[in-house]
Every structure is written in C-alpha cells, then in structure tokens.
C-alpha positions as CSV (number, residue, x, y, z in Angstrom):
1,X,15.2,-119.6,20.9
2,X,12.9,-122.5,21.6
3,X,15.9,-124.8,21.7
4,X,17.6,-122.6,24.3
5,X,14.4,-122.4,26.4
6,X,14.1,-126.2,26.2
7,X,17.7,-126.7,27.2
8,X,17.3,-124.4,30.2
9,X,14.0,-126.1,31.2
10,X,15.8,-129.5,31.0
11,X,18.7,-128.3,33.0
12,X,16.3,-126.9,35.7
13,X,14.3,-130.2,35.8
14,X,17.6,-132.2,36.1
15,X,18.7,-129.9,39.0
16,X,15.4,-130.4,40.8
17,X,15.0,-134.1,40.0
18,X,15.6,-135.3,43.5
19,X,14.3,-132.3,45.5
20,X,11.8,-133.0,48.2
21,X,9.1,-130.4,48.6
22,X,8.2,-130.4,52.2
23,X,4.7,-130.5,53.7
24,X,3.6,-127.8,56.1
25,X,4.1,-130.1,59.1
26,X,7.7,-130.7,58.1
27,X,8.3,-126.9,58.4
28,X,6.1,-126.0,61.3
29,X,5.5,-129.2,63.2
30,X,9.0,-130.7,63.5
31,X,9.4,-132.9,66.5
32,X,11.2,-131.3,69.5
33,X,11.8,-133.8,72.4
34,X,12.3,-131.5,75.4
35,X,13.7,-133.4,78.4
36,X,13.7,-132.1,82.0
37,X,15.0,-133.6,85.2
38,X,12.6,-134.7,87.9
39,X,12.8,-131.2,89.4
40,X,12.3,-129.4,86.0
41,X,15.9,-128.6,84.9
42,X,16.4,-128.8,81.1
43,X,18.5,-131.8,80.0
44,X,20.6,-131.0,76.9
45,X,21.4,-134.0,74.7
46,X,24.9,-134.5,73.3
47,X,25.6,-130.9,74.3
48,X,22.7,-129.7,72.1
49,X,19.7,-127.8,73.5
50,X,16.4,-127.2,71.7
51,X,13.4,-126.2,73.7
52,X,9.7,-126.3,72.8
53,X,9.0,-123.7,70.1
54,X,7.6,-120.3,70.9
55,X,5.3,-118.5,68.4
56,X,6.9,-115.4,66.9
57,X,4.0,-113.2,68.2
58,X,4.9,-114.3,71.7
59,X,8.5,-113.2,71.4
60,X,9.6,-109.7,72.3
61,X,9.1,-107.1,69.6
62,X,12.7,-106.0,70.0
63,X,13.9,-109.5,69.2
64,X,11.8,-109.8,66.1
65,X,12.9,-106.3,64.9
66,X,16.5,-107.1,65.7
67,X,16.4,-110.3,63.6
68,X,14.6,-108.8,60.7
69,X,16.7,-105.7,60.7
70,X,20.0,-107.6,60.5
71,X,18.9,-110.5,58.4
72,X,15.9,-109.6,56.1
73,X,14.4,-106.2,56.8
74,X,11.9,-106.5,53.9
75,X,10.8,-110.0,54.9
76,X,7.1,-109.1,55.0
77,X,7.3,-107.2,51.7
78,X,9.0,-109.6,49.2
79,X,8.3,-113.1,48.1
80,X,10.5,-116.1,48.7
81,X,13.5,-114.4,47.0
82,X,14.5,-110.7,47.5
83,X,15.8,-110.0,44.0
84,X,17.1,-106.5,44.7
85,X,19.2,-107.9,47.6
86,X,20.4,-110.7,45.4
87,X,21.6,-108.2,42.7
88,X,23.3,-106.0,45.3
89,X,25.1,-109.0,46.7
90,X,26.2,-110.1,43.3
91,X,27.5,-106.6,42.6
92,X,29.4,-106.4,45.9
93,X,30.9,-109.9,45.4
94,X,32.1,-109.2,41.9
95,X,33.7,-106.0,43.0
96,X,35.5,-107.7,45.9
97,X,36.5,-110.8,43.8
98,X,35.1,-113.0,46.6
99,X,31.9,-113.6,48.6
100,X,31.5,-110.7,50.9
101,X,27.7,-110.4,50.9
102,X,24.6,-112.6,50.7
103,X,21.1,-112.0,49.6
104,X,19.3,-114.9,51.2
105,X,15.9,-114.3,52.7
106,X,14.8,-115.7,56.0
107,X,12.8,-118.3,54.0
108,X,15.9,-119.3,52.1
109,X,17.9,-119.5,55.3
110,X,15.2,-121.7,56.8
111,X,15.2,-124.1,53.9
112,X,19.0,-124.3,54.0
113,X,18.9,-125.1,57.8
114,X,16.2,-127.7,57.6
115,X,16.5,-129.4,54.2
116,X,19.7,-128.8,52.4
117,X,23.5,-129.2,52.9
118,X,25.7,-126.2,53.6
119,X,27.6,-126.6,50.3
120,X,27.9,-123.5,48.2
121,X,27.0,-124.5,44.6
122,X,24.7,-123.1,42.0
123,X,22.7,-126.4,42.1
124,X,22.0,-126.1,45.8
125,X,21.1,-122.4,45.4
126,X,18.6,-123.3,42.7
127,X,17.1,-126.1,44.9
128,X,17.0,-123.6,47.8
129,X,15.1,-121.1,45.7
130,X,12.6,-123.7,44.4
131,X,11.8,-125.0,47.9
132,X,11.5,-121.5,49.3
133,X,9.0,-120.5,46.6
134,X,7.0,-123.7,47.4
135,X,7.0,-122.9,51.2
136,X,6.0,-119.3,50.6
137,X,3.0,-120.5,48.6
138,X,1.9,-122.9,51.3
139,X,2.7,-121.1,54.6
140,X,2.1,-117.7,56.0
141,X,4.9,-115.3,56.7
142,X,4.3,-115.6,60.4
143,X,4.5,-119.4,60.3
144,X,7.8,-119.2,58.4
145,X,9.3,-116.7,60.8
146,X,8.2,-118.8,63.8
147,X,9.9,-121.9,62.3
148,X,13.0,-119.9,61.5
149,X,13.3,-118.4,65.0
150,X,13.0,-121.8,66.6
151,X,15.3,-123.7,64.3
152,X,18.2,-121.3,63.6
153,X,21.5,-122.4,65.2
154,X,22.9,-119.9,67.7
155,X,26.1,-121.5,68.9
156,X,27.2,-123.5,72.0
157,X,24.7,-126.2,71.1
158,X,21.7,-123.9,71.2
159,X,19.1,-124.3,68.4
160,X,16.5,-121.6,68.3
161,X,16.0,-118.4,70.3
162,X,14.2,-120.1,73.2
163,X,17.2,-122.4,73.8
164,X,19.7,-119.5,73.3
165,X,17.9,-117.3,75.8
166,X,18.1,-120.1,78.3
167,X,21.7,-121.1,77.5
168,X,23.3,-117.6,77.4
169,X,21.1,-115.7,79.8
170,X,19.3,-118.3,81.9
171,X,15.9,-116.9,81.1
172,X,12.9,-117.5,78.9
173,X,12.9,-115.9,75.5
174,X,10.0,-113.7,76.5
175,X,12.1,-112.0,79.1
176,X,15.0,-110.9,76.9
177,X,16.1,-107.3,77.1
178,X,17.0,-105.2,74.1
179,X,20.7,-105.6,74.6
180,X,20.3,-109.4,75.0
181,X,18.0,-109.6,71.9
182,X,20.5,-107.7,69.8
183,X,23.4,-109.9,71.0
184,X,21.5,-113.1,70.1
185,X,20.3,-111.8,66.7
186,X,23.9,-110.8,65.9
187,X,25.0,-114.4,66.4
188,X,23.0,-115.8,63.5
189,X,25.6,-115.0,60.9
190,X,28.7,-116.4,62.7
191,X,27.6,-118.1,66.0
192,X,31.0,-119.5,66.9
193,X,32.8,-116.2,66.1
194,X,30.4,-114.1,68.0
195,X,29.9,-116.4,71.0
196,X,29.7,-114.2,74.1
197,X,31.2,-117.0,76.2
198,X,34.3,-117.3,74.0
199,X,34.7,-113.7,72.8
200,X,32.5,-111.2,74.7
201,X,34.1,-108.2,72.9
202,X,33.2,-109.7,69.5
203,X,29.7,-110.4,70.7
204,X,29.2,-106.8,72.0
205,X,30.6,-105.4,68.8
206,X,28.2,-107.4,66.7
207,X,25.3,-106.5,68.9
208,X,26.1,-102.8,68.3
209,X,25.9,-103.5,64.5
210,X,22.5,-105.0,65.0
211,X,21.4,-102.0,67.0
212,X,22.5,-99.7,64.2
213,X,20.6,-101.8,61.7
214,X,17.5,-101.4,63.8
215,X,17.9,-97.7,63.8
216,X,18.4,-97.7,60.0
217,X,15.3,-99.8,59.7
218,X,13.4,-97.3,61.9
219,X,12.6,-99.9,64.5
220,X,14.7,-98.2,67.3
221,X,15.5,-94.7,68.2
222,X,19.1,-93.4,68.4
223,X,18.7,-92.8,72.1
224,X,17.5,-96.3,72.9
225,X,20.3,-97.7,70.7
226,X,22.9,-95.7,72.6
227,X,21.5,-96.7,75.9
228,X,21.7,-100.4,74.9
229,X,25.3,-100.0,73.7
230,X,26.3,-98.4,77.0
231,X,24.7,-101.2,78.9
232,X,25.6,-104.3,76.8
233,X,24.2,-107.8,77.6
234,X,26.2,-109.8,80.1
235,X,25.9,-113.6,79.6
236,X,24.8,-115.6,82.6
237,X,25.3,-119.3,82.0
238,X,22.2,-121.4,82.6
239,X,22.0,-123.9,85.4
240,X,21.8,-126.9,83.2
241,X,22.3,-130.6,83.9
242,X,25.9,-131.9,84.2
243,X,27.5,-133.3,81.0
244,X,27.4,-136.8,82.4
245,X,23.6,-136.7,82.2
246,X,23.9,-137.0,78.5
247,X,24.1,-140.8,78.7
248,X,20.7,-140.8,80.5
249,X,19.3,-138.2,78.0
250,X,20.4,-140.3,75.0
251,X,18.7,-143.4,76.6
252,X,15.4,-141.6,77.2
253,X,15.5,-139.7,73.9
254,X,15.9,-142.9,71.9
255,X,12.9,-144.5,73.5
256,X,10.8,-141.4,72.9
257,X,11.9,-140.9,69.3
258,X,11.0,-144.5,68.5
259,X,7.3,-144.0,69.4
260,X,6.6,-140.4,68.5
261,X,6.1,-139.0,65.0
262,X,8.9,-137.0,63.5
263,X,6.6,-134.2,62.6
264,X,4.2,-134.4,65.5
265,X,5.3,-131.2,67.2
266,X,6.7,-130.9,70.8
267,X,7.1,-133.8,73.1
268,X,7.6,-132.7,76.7
269,X,9.1,-135.3,78.9
270,X,9.7,-135.0,82.6
271,X,12.3,-137.7,83.4
272,X,13.1,-139.5,86.7
273,X,16.7,-138.2,86.8
274,X,17.7,-136.6,90.1
275,X,20.5,-134.2,89.3
276,X,22.0,-134.3,92.8
277,X,22.3,-138.0,92.6
278,X,23.6,-137.8,89.1
279,X,26.4,-135.5,90.2
280,X,27.2,-137.8,93.1
281,X,27.4,-140.8,90.8
282,X,29.7,-138.9,88.5
283,X,32.0,-137.8,91.3
284,X,32.2,-141.2,92.8
285,X,33.4,-142.8,89.5
286,X,35.7,-140.0,88.6
287,X,37.4,-139.7,92.0
288,X,37.9,-143.5,92.3
289,X,39.3,-143.9,88.8
290,X,41.5,-140.9,89.2
291,X,43.0,-142.3,92.4
292,X,43.2,-146.0,91.5
293,X,42.6,-146.4,87.8
294,X,46.1,-146.1,86.5
295,X,47.6,-148.3,89.2
296,X,44.9,-151.0,88.7
297,X,44.7,-150.7,84.9
298,X,41.0,-149.8,85.2
299,X,40.0,-147.3,82.6
300,X,36.2,-147.3,82.6
301,X,33.3,-147.6,85.0
302,X,29.6,-147.3,84.9
303,X,26.8,-146.8,87.5
304,X,23.1,-146.9,87.4
305,X,20.8,-146.1,90.4
306,X,17.1,-146.6,90.5
307,X,14.3,-146.6,93.0
308,X,12.8,-150.1,93.8
309,X,10.0,-149.4,91.3
310,X,12.6,-149.1,88.5
311,X,12.7,-145.3,88.2
312,X,16.3,-144.5,87.2
313,X,17.6,-141.5,89.2
314,X,21.2,-141.6,88.1
315,X,23.1,-143.1,85.1
316,X,26.8,-142.8,84.3
317,X,27.9,-144.6,81.2
318,X,31.6,-144.2,81.5
319,X,34.5,-142.0,82.6
320,X,33.8,-139.1,80.2
321,X,30.9,-138.5,77.9
322,X,33.0,-136.0,75.9
323,X,35.5,-138.8,75.2
324,X,33.0,-141.6,74.5
325,X,29.2,-141.5,74.1
326,X,29.1,-145.3,74.4
327,X,26.8,-146.1,77.3
328,X,28.4,-148.9,79.4
329,X,25.5,-148.9,81.7
330,X,23.0,-149.8,79.0
331,X,24.9,-151.1,75.9
332,X,27.9,-153.0,77.2
333,X,27.4,-156.8,77.5
334,X,29.8,-158.1,80.1
335,X,30.2,-161.2,82.2
336,X,28.7,-160.6,85.7
337,X,30.8,-163.3,87.5
338,X,29.5,-164.0,91.0
339,X,26.9,-161.2,90.8
340,X,24.9,-163.8,88.8
341,X,24.8,-166.1,91.9
342,X,21.6,-164.3,93.0
343,X,19.8,-166.4,90.5
344,X,21.5,-169.7,91.5
345,X,20.4,-169.2,95.1
346,X,16.9,-167.9,94.2
347,X,16.4,-171.1,92.2
348,X,17.6,-173.2,95.2
349,X,15.2,-171.4,97.5
350,X,12.3,-172.1,95.1
351,X,13.3,-175.8,95.1
352,X,12.9,-176.0,98.9
353,X,16.4,-175.1,100.1
354,X,16.9,-172.7,103.0
355,X,19.8,-170.4,103.8
356,X,20.7,-172.6,106.7
357,X,20.9,-175.8,104.6
358,X,24.5,-177.1,104.0
359,X,26.3,-177.7,100.8
360,X,29.7,-179.2,100.2
361,X,32.4,-176.8,99.2
362,X,35.0,-179.1,97.6
363,X,36.6,-179.5,94.2
364,X,34.0,-180.6,91.5
365,X,34.5,-181.9,88.0
366,X,31.7,-181.7,85.5
367,X,32.7,-183.4,82.3
368,X,36.2,-182.1,82.5
369,X,35.3,-178.6,83.7
370,X,36.8,-177.8,87.1
371,X,35.8,-174.5,88.6
372,X,38.0,-173.1,91.4
373,X,37.4,-171.0,94.5
374,X,39.2,-167.7,94.8
375,X,42.6,-168.6,96.4
376,X,41.8,-172.3,95.8
377,X,40.7,-172.7,99.4
378,X,37.9,-175.1,100.3
379,X,35.8,-175.1,103.4
380,X,34.0,-178.5,103.5
381,X,30.4,-178.3,104.4
382,X,29.0,-174.8,104.7
383,X,25.6,-173.2,104.9
384,X,24.1,-171.7,101.8
385,X,24.2,-168.3,103.5
386,X,28.0,-168.6,104.1
387,X,28.7,-170.0,100.6
388,X,26.8,-167.0,99.1
389,X,28.4,-164.4,101.5
390,X,31.9,-165.6,100.7
391,X,31.1,-166.3,97.0
392,X,32.3,-169.9,97.0
393,X,32.4,-171.1,93.4
394,X,32.6,-174.8,94.0
395,X,29.8,-174.8,96.5
396,X,27.6,-172.7,94.1
397,X,28.3,-174.9,91.1
398,X,27.4,-178.0,93.1
399,X,24.2,-176.3,94.3
400,X,23.3,-175.3,90.8
401,X,23.8,-178.9,89.6
402,X,21.4,-180.1,92.3
403,X,18.8,-177.5,91.4
404,X,19.4,-177.8,87.6
405,X,20.7,-175.1,85.2
406,X,17.2,-174.9,83.6
407,X,15.8,-173.8,87.0
408,X,18.5,-171.2,87.4
409,X,17.6,-169.7,84.0
410,X,13.9,-169.8,85.0
411,X,14.7,-168.0,88.2
412,X,16.7,-165.3,86.3
413,X,13.9,-164.8,83.9
414,X,11.3,-164.5,86.7
415,X,13.4,-161.8,88.3
416,X,13.4,-159.9,85.0
417,X,16.8,-160.7,83.5
418,X,16.5,-160.4,79.7
419,X,20.0,-161.4,78.6
420,X,20.6,-164.5,76.5
421,X,21.6,-167.2,78.9
422,X,23.6,-170.3,77.9
423,X,22.4,-173.6,79.4
424,X,25.7,-174.9,80.6
425,X,27.3,-175.5,84.0
426,X,29.5,-172.4,83.9
427,X,26.4,-170.2,83.8
428,X,26.2,-170.6,87.5
429,X,29.3,-168.5,87.8
430,X,28.1,-165.7,85.5
431,X,29.7,-166.5,82.2
432,X,26.7,-165.3,80.1
433,X,27.0,-161.6,79.3
434,X,24.5,-159.1,80.7
435,X,24.1,-155.3,80.9
436,X,24.5,-153.3,84.1
437,X,21.0,-151.9,83.7
438,X,19.4,-155.3,83.2
439,X,21.2,-156.9,86.2
440,X,20.5,-153.9,88.5
441,X,16.8,-154.2,87.5
442,X,16.7,-157.8,88.7
443,X,18.2,-156.8,92.0
444,X,15.6,-154.0,92.3
445,X,12.9,-156.8,92.0
446,X,14.3,-158.3,95.2
447,X,14.2,-154.9,97.0
448,X,10.7,-154.3,95.6
449,X,9.4,-157.7,96.5
450,X,7.8,-158.1,93.0
451,X,9.1,-158.9,89.6
452,X,9.9,-158.0,87.0
453,X,10.9,-154.4,87.6
454,X,11.0,-152.3,84.4
455,X,13.8,-149.8,84.5
456,X,12.5,-146.5,83.1
457,X,13.5,-142.9,82.8
458,X,10.2,-141.2,82.1
459,X,7.9,-139.9,84.8
460,X,5.5,-138.1,82.6
461,X,5.1,-137.2,78.9
462,X,3.0,-134.7,77.1
463,X,2.6,-134.6,73.3
464,X,1.4,-131.8,71.1
465,X,-2.0,-133.6,70.9
466,X,-2.2,-133.3,74.7
467,X,-1.8,-137.0,75.2
468,X,-0.5,-137.3,78.7
469,X,1.4,-140.6,78.3
470,X,2.5,-143.0,75.6
471,X,4.1,-146.4,76.2
472,X,7.7,-145.3,75.8
473,X,9.1,-148.5,77.3
474,X,6.7,-150.8,75.4
475,X,4.3,-153.3,77.0
476,X,5.3,-154.7,80.4
477,X,4.9,-158.2,81.7
478,X,2.5,-158.7,84.6
479,X,4.3,-158.6,87.9
480,X,4.3,-161.4,90.5
481,X,5.2,-161.2,94.2
482,X,8.3,-162.9,95.5
483,X,6.5,-163.9,98.7
484,X,8.7,-165.5,101.4
485,X,11.7,-165.6,99.1
486,X,12.2,-161.8,99.3
487,X,13.2,-161.9,102.9
488,X,15.5,-164.8,102.4
489,X,17.2,-163.2,99.4
490,X,17.7,-159.9,101.3
491,X,19.2,-161.8,104.2
492,X,21.6,-163.6,101.8
493,X,22.6,-160.3,100.2
494,X,23.0,-158.6,103.5
495,X,25.4,-161.3,104.6
496,X,27.7,-160.4,101.7
497,X,28.0,-156.9,103.0
498,X,28.2,-157.7,106.7
499,X,30.6,-160.6,106.7
500,X,31.5,-161.6,103.2
501,X,33.1,-160.3,100.0
502,X,31.2,-157.0,100.0
503,X,32.3,-155.6,103.4
504,X,33.9,-152.6,101.6
505,X,30.3,-151.5,100.8
506,X,29.1,-151.4,104.4
507,X,27.0,-148.4,105.3
508,X,26.0,-147.1,108.7
509,X,22.4,-148.1,107.9
510,X,21.1,-151.2,106.2
511,X,22.9,-152.3,103.0
512,X,22.7,-155.5,101.0
513,X,24.4,-156.5,97.7
514,X,26.6,-158.9,95.8
515,X,30.1,-158.7,94.4
516,X,31.0,-160.1,91.0
517,X,34.4,-160.7,89.3
518,X,34.9,-162.3,85.9
519,X,37.9,-164.4,84.9
520,X,41.3,-162.7,85.0
521,X,39.7,-159.6,86.5
522,X,38.2,-158.4,83.2
523,X,35.0,-157.3,84.9
524,X,34.2,-156.2,88.4
525,X,30.7,-155.5,89.8
526,X,28.8,-154.6,92.9
527,X,25.0,-154.5,92.8
528,X,23.1,-153.7,95.9
529,X,20.5,-151.6,97.7
530,X,19.8,-149.7,100.9
531,X,16.4,-148.7,102.2
532,X,15.8,-146.3,99.4
533,X,17.9,-146.9,96.3
534,X,19.2,-149.8,94.2
535,X,22.5,-149.2,92.5
536,X,24.8,-151.2,90.3
537,X,28.5,-150.5,89.5
538,X,30.7,-152.0,86.9
539,X,34.5,-151.5,86.4
540,X,36.6,-152.7,83.6
541,X,38.2,-151.9,80.2
542,X,36.5,-151.5,76.8
543,X,39.0,-153.9,75.2
544,X,38.3,-156.6,77.8
545,X,41.9,-156.5,79.0
546,X,42.5,-157.7,82.5
547,X,42.7,-155.3,85.4
548,X,45.3,-155.7,88.2
549,X,43.5,-157.5,90.9
550,X,40.3,-155.5,90.8
551,X,37.5,-157.6,92.2
552,X,33.9,-156.7,92.9
553,X,34.7,-156.1,96.5
554,X,37.3,-153.5,95.8
555,X,36.8,-150.6,93.4
556,X,33.1,-151.3,92.5
557,X,32.2,-151.7,96.2
558,X,34.1,-148.5,97.0
559,X,32.3,-146.5,94.3
560,X,29.0,-147.9,95.4
561,X,29.6,-147.0,99.0
562,X,30.8,-143.5,98.2
563,X,27.6,-142.9,96.1
564,X,25.1,-144.4,98.5
565,X,26.7,-142.8,101.6
566,X,26.4,-139.3,100.0
567,X,22.9,-140.1,98.5
568,X,21.5,-140.4,102.1
569,X,17.8,-140.1,102.6
570,X,15.5,-140.0,99.6
571,X,15.0,-136.8,97.7
572,X,12.4,-135.6,95.2
573,X,9.7,-137.6,97.1
574,X,11.4,-140.9,96.6
575,X,9.3,-143.7,97.9
576,X,10.1,-146.1,100.7
577,X,11.1,-149.6,99.8
578,X,8.2,-151.7,98.5
579,X,6.9,-154.6,100.6
580,X,6.1,-158.0,99.0
581,X,3.1,-157.6,96.9
582,X,1.1,-159.5,94.3
583,X,-0.4,-158.1,91.1
584,X,-3.3,-155.8,91.9
585,X,-2.2,-155.4,95.6
586,X,0.5,-152.7,95.2
587,X,1.5,-150.9,98.3
588,X,-0.2,-147.4,98.4
589,X,2.1,-144.9,96.9
590,X,4.5,-147.3,95.3
591,X,5.7,-146.3,91.9
592,X,4.8,-142.7,92.5
593,X,7.2,-139.8,92.8
594,X,4.5,-137.3,93.7
595,X,3.3,-138.2,97.2
596,X,2.5,-134.6,97.9
597,X,-0.2,-134.4,95.3
598,X,-3.9,-134.5,96.2
599,X,-5.7,-137.3,94.5
600,X,-9.3,-137.1,93.5
601,X,-11.4,-139.4,95.6
602,X,-13.7,-141.8,93.7
603,X,-17.2,-141.8,95.1
604,X,-17.4,-145.5,95.5
605,X,-13.7,-146.4,96.1
606,X,-11.1,-146.8,93.4
607,X,-12.2,-148.9,90.4
608,X,-9.9,-149.5,87.5
609,X,-8.0,-152.1,85.7
610,X,-5.0,-152.1,88.0
611,X,-2.8,-154.3,85.7
612,X,-3.5,-152.2,82.6
613,X,-3.0,-148.9,84.5
614,X,0.3,-150.2,86.0
615,X,1.5,-151.1,82.5
616,X,0.5,-147.7,81.0
617,X,1.4,-145.2,83.8
618,X,4.7,-145.5,85.7
619,X,3.3,-143.0,88.3
620,X,0.1,-145.1,88.8
621,X,-1.0,-145.6,92.4
622,X,-3.2,-148.6,92.9
623,X,-4.7,-147.5,96.3
624,X,-6.8,-144.8,94.6
625,X,-6.4,-145.7,90.9
626,X,-4.7,-142.4,90.1
627,X,-1.6,-141.4,88.0
628,X,0.4,-138.2,87.7
629,X,0.2,-136.5,84.3
630,X,2.9,-134.3,82.9
631,X,1.4,-131.3,84.7
632,X,-1.5,-130.7,87.1
633,X,-3.0,-132.8,89.9
634,X,-3.2,-136.6,89.9
635,X,-6.0,-138.0,87.7
636,X,-8.1,-141.2,87.8
637,X,-7.0,-144.0,85.5
638,X,-10.0,-145.0,83.5
639,X,-8.5,-147.9,81.7
C-alpha cells in the first residue's frame, strides 16, 4: 500500500514538475494595452480586440447570471473543482463512447485560457486542477470571475465581454440587454460556431438554451425568458478602425509593450492616428495599385503621413494587412535614390552655397565610377535649384564631391536620419538603404524648421498607476533650429513640384517634395509636404525585382497627390506648420493636438525645464509649460 501511494505521489510530482503557479497579479493584473484613435475609436490589433477590464460587480446582473447558469451554476458554492459535475460528465462520456460533456469549473477554464495549452490529455487536466486549487486559495471568487469575464475568448477577435459587447453590439458591457447577454454567454462554448455574424440562427438558438438554463437556475422567470426569446438580440457591428490601421497599431503596441510591465494592469493609449486620413491613405494606395500595378509590375506600396511635429496621422504598410503584416513603412530598408539628395544640398547650403550658384552638369568619373543622368542628357552649367528640381545626378555627385561625403552624412544626421550611411561617392545618389518612416521624419524637420523630428504615434498614455505618460519612444535628442536654411530647402523642394520631376504631385495650394528612383526602377519614392502634413510614399516589390518604368514622379507622386488633395485642411486640431525655432523657443501651440483646451495660467509666467518637458511630453506647449494628459484639462509640466 505504501509503495502504491509512493508511486502515485511520484507520478503526481513528475506531472507537476514544470508547472508554474501564478501570482495574483498574473491572474488579475494582466496587461491590456488599449489603443484608441485620436478621436477615441478603439483600434484592434491584428484583428484582435481586448478592452480595459470591467469588474464583475459593474457588469449587468443578467450577464453574470447567464454566464454562471450555462457554465458553472455552483461557482460560489464549490472549490476549484466541482466533483459532482466531473463525475456526471464522466458518466455521460462513458455512456456515449466519446466526449459529450465537460465538468470544468470557471476557475479551471480560466487556468486553461491563461496558462495552459488546449490539448486534451490527463497530464494537462492534472496540471489544470493543481493550478486551479492554487488560485482558489490565493484569490477571492469575485476576483476569479472578473478575470474570467475579461479574458474568455468570444469569437471574431474579441477577448472578454467588454470587447464582445463593443464588437457585436457597438456598446459598453454595462449596457447589454438580457437577449444580448444571453447571446454572448452562449458563445463561450463554441465562439466560431455560434458567431452571430456568421450564423445568426445558431446564435439565437444557443441564446435560447442559455435563457432556459437561467430559468432552471432560478435566475430568470419563464415570462422574461419567453420575452427575450421573442425579441432576440440583433448584432450591430461596431464602428471600428479600418483593417489597414493594424500596421500603425502594431507599431505603437510594440513601443508600449517594451516599457510597460506584463502584469501592470491596463495601459490606455490615445494615439495620433486620424481615421479619416488613414482611410484616405489606404484608398490612394489600393486604387493606384489596382489601376497600374499589374501593368507596371508594382505589387506593393507604403505611405506614412505626419504633422510637422512628428505625430503620425496615417500609416499604410502595404497593399493588404490580411495578406502580409510586414510593415513596409517602418521595417523595409530600401534605397531612396534621389530622395536622398535633400541631404546633399543641405550640406552644400551649410558650406556657403546658394540655390542660385552654378554647378557643372557633365559626365564625371570618380575612380572608375561613372554616374549617369536619366536619359543620359547633360545641361552644362546649371543652378543648384535647377539641378535639384530636375534631379540631375552628375551635377549632384560633383556638388557632393566639392562639399565632401562626410559633410553630406553630417547633414543627414542633423536632419534626423538614423539609417547606416556608407561613406562613398554613390551615397550622394541614395544607395544606402533607409526606411520610409525615417526619411519622412527628416523631411518633416524641414517643414518644422527644427531637427530632429521624432516620429511618434502616442498622444497620451495612462497606466494603472495613474501615471499620465511614460517615454514610449525613448529619450530624444535636443532639437536645433534650421535657421535660414529652412526657407532655402523649402524653395528647392517647391521647385521639384512646380517645374521639375515632381510635377505630378502639384496641388492647388502650396506643395513641396522630392522624387526618388533607385537603379533599374526597384524603388520609387515621393516625400513632401503641404501647409499641414508631411507624407512619404514608397512603391516597389518585396523581392526587389524591377518595376516597369516606375519612377518617383509617376505612381508615388500620384498616390501622394491623391492623398494630400483629399486630406485638405487639417482635422482633429492639427497644428499649422511650425516656424523656424531654436530649443526653448518653440512656437506657441506647436506639438499640441489640443488647441481647444484651456491651460492653467502660472502666476508668474511659465517656468519649467522646456527641453526636459519636450522630451517627456509630446503634447508639451512651451508658451505656457503645459501638456495634455490622457484625460482632463492641460496641466503644468513641473520637470
């Protein structure tokens, strides 16, 4: 007998040898990063939606009763395991010769959802039981139920009842009616099978089963159950962000996840994303590729748009997020071609050249390397402005040699370009790879008149500890003003659109930008800005195969124009373009998307560490030393 007990104990210990017994925080304080657009719309991520948890006591009584009646009606009476239910399930399964019933408690279901794999083995069931007993000894029933209700999967990407209420009925969980509560509770067992979007009849039938269970459990009268059956719930899809916003959501989520604890509770993030502009960007890419993509062998495109302060308002990472989650706006390293020439000419301006100075556009040989102009035409002596507008390679290479490649790299760094840059003559023509986001941020610095501009997607963040903001984007460099060079650079970029290679991007109002095309048409770019927005577009193929004559002035410029033309005047309190500034002398209101807020007035004028506040709060306003927290009025920065 002792031997048998020892064997059983040994087997149990072996089964539990690698089991992790969770802390209370791992059950009740799991991190939920809840993203919203700038105007408050929920942003699902990868088609998945989980909202900030709601305490069970704050959910409708009908919902609680529906869940308990259909899943575990004796939840508050038994321990971690409901042995009578287990025995009944075993009896039913043996009689049927297959699994037709389960005896898992809500605690066991929670353990399975959070900590174990879905495999059906005796070893996993033993582990499930052990962890459930552990949890029941360390947490209250109410805490366990709350965690369960917020973490159970309910189909269509919705995790938890708050998300399901939003997804299926477009409302808060506290506003669910009895028929709606019964329908959602019925989905726990088979969320795909009873999905009201896919099979409304199956969902209504399952809801009726839940209502009957509530009657059997004496939580609902026959009359109320009948009324609910006669007026079943009707799903009303929520007004969520377009699927293309998932690229942006992934980008922001990754930054937030890197600096917030996994078991620190809810992290609420209001992002900078403008859903109207996001949809416009998506439409511009899809329509252009649909019309010209096959003919031109152009299969992918990306677009990123930001305000001059770096607040990203739209991001499209490719043709279809469903087909590929790879974010070509953020992750793809591609050759910018002539879009890099911004840095060549900025370096020249800093060395004393002016746009009216002349440079020779003629063949040039640098240790056997002979760049060529498009079409192999040369123009003799031309002004820097004309060489830039018409993207003359030979003139640009000659200029970069006079200035020095090291100075070109320094100019790129000063405008905020982070990409690795090779110190060789071909760098002048954009042979070092960059990302679209990085390059567009450098152009934003020209529009803003100060550099570097830090591209960011977070307007405000609130953690469970009520901290209003954490440094999601990491520490920033101090900014410096561009001074006189801003106006000269804008004039150069304007010339590209008005009389050069970027004429296809002309708008009715002011527009400036630069085309870029890499060798053999493998990459095509247009980066530019108007009075309100800075936007970058890339077109190409993931396998780096050549396109058929697609240059920066063709499809990218067309996409850019379509987007910027429809974007029109700024929305969501977008700020006007920044004027040239120096550190500590920011234009009032710059960097803020909340102009309508009333700021507290310091008694003796604004006093704060401007540089520190600008690094810490993206919504910081130097004129009165205030920032916009996640919610509520503007507050003084006391850093």
